[in-house]
N, C-alpha and C positions, 0 to 999 in steps of 0.2 A: 504493500500499499503506499505511496506518495501522498504528501502532506501539502498540499498549494496553499496560495494567495489567490481568489478569481480577484481578475483585477476586469471586468465585465461579469453582467449579469446572465447566465446559463442557466435555461430553462429545465426546471427538475432538481436543480441543484445548489444552485444559492445568489446570493448578492453580492456584488462587489466590494472586497473587503472582508469578504467570510471566508474562514478558515477551514477549509474542507480534504476528508484524505478519499482517495481515488483508489482504482487501480493504476498499476504502473503504466500499463499498454494506454490506458486511458488519455494518462497524463501527458505521458512519450509522444503519442503522436494526433490527439485529438488538440488538447488545451493548450500545452506549451507552445506548439509551431502557430497556433492561430491568435496569439496574445491574449488570450482568455484567463489566464492564470498564471502566475511565476511563483517559482518553487519556495516552500518555506523555510526562514533563517531566523535565528535571534533577531537579527539585524532589520529585517524585512517587518518585525513586528511596528517599526516607527509607520513603513509603508500603509499598515492596515488602517491605524487612525487617520490618518490622510486622505486614505481611499472614502474612508465613514462620512469622513467631515462635506468632503466635493458632492458623494452622494444624498444627506441631508439636504445640501443647498438647492439640489437637483429636483428633487422627489415630492410630490402632492404631499404637502403636511398633515394636512387630518383627513379624518376618513370622511366626515360630509365635505371635504372639499373635493374627493375623490368623487363621489357621489354625485356629487354636481356636476363634474368633469364628466363621468358618463356621460350624465341626462342628455348634456347637451351636446356631446357627440354622436348620441346612438339619435336626436330628434332629425336630424336630415341629413343626407346621403352626401357623398364627396365625389365633384366631378373631378377624373384625370386625363389628361386630354396625351395621346402617344402617337407617333405614326404607326401607320398601320400599310398594307397592301388592300388590294380591290376584296379580300373575301372577308378581312377584317381581322386578318393574323397580322401581329405586331412584329415590326422590326426590332425583336431584343424583348425584353419584359419589364411587366412595372416593377419597382423595388421599394422597399419603403421608404426608401430618402423620399421619391415621389409624392407616395401616401401621405407620409410627414408633412411636406409644401404644400400640398391641395389643400392638408384640414388645416394650415396656417394662413393658406389663402383663402380660405371661407370664413374666417374668423372666428374659429371658435377657440378651441384648447390649444395650446401647444403642445403637442406632442413628441419626446426622444424618437427617432426612427430606431432606436435600437428594443423599446417598449410593442412593439409592432411584430404582430407574428403572421403570414400567411403560409394558410395550408398548401396550395399548391401554386405553383408557378404562376403568374396572371401573363400568359400569353395573347391573348384574344379580347376584340372589345366585348362588352357586355357588362351585365352586374355581378360583383363578387360582396362576401361579406368577411371580412380581416379582425381580430381582436386584436386587442390597446389592452398591456396590462398597467393600468393607470394607479396600481398600491397593494399592494400583497394580497389585499382582501377583496378586489376591486376592478374588474376586469371590463373592459364595453364593445360590445360589435359595431363593427362601421361598416355602410352600406356603402361600397365604392362604386361608381359607374365608369367606367374605363370606356372612350370616344377616340375616335379616330381623329387627327387631327393636322 
């Protein structure tokens, strides 16, 4: 087992700043190469407090604020414009950054692109539903309409 400090949120594992024990192969082949975690050491404990402090500044403060943000996000669909061929197939795919920009342009709550989870890659025009983790206890489902542009 490898002891790591998470530097980014990993679904099902933890938040940035958490110290986790994972299997050696998962650490060596997935988490560390993708810069999602760093090896734990006594000196790295100071990094943990800095990561947690930065996370507190970014995250939504209370459960009530998160519920209000969820209600505002779910109230209306977000439109993402992407280049597409005649059949409606996109040149590329819609990314979490595109969705975060569309949410910001819609004037609702600002959403961190790392908190957005897309089930299947969005590679054609149409309507989709994506999930956004606003708080450890609150997530919102956003309706996303992809249109050719």
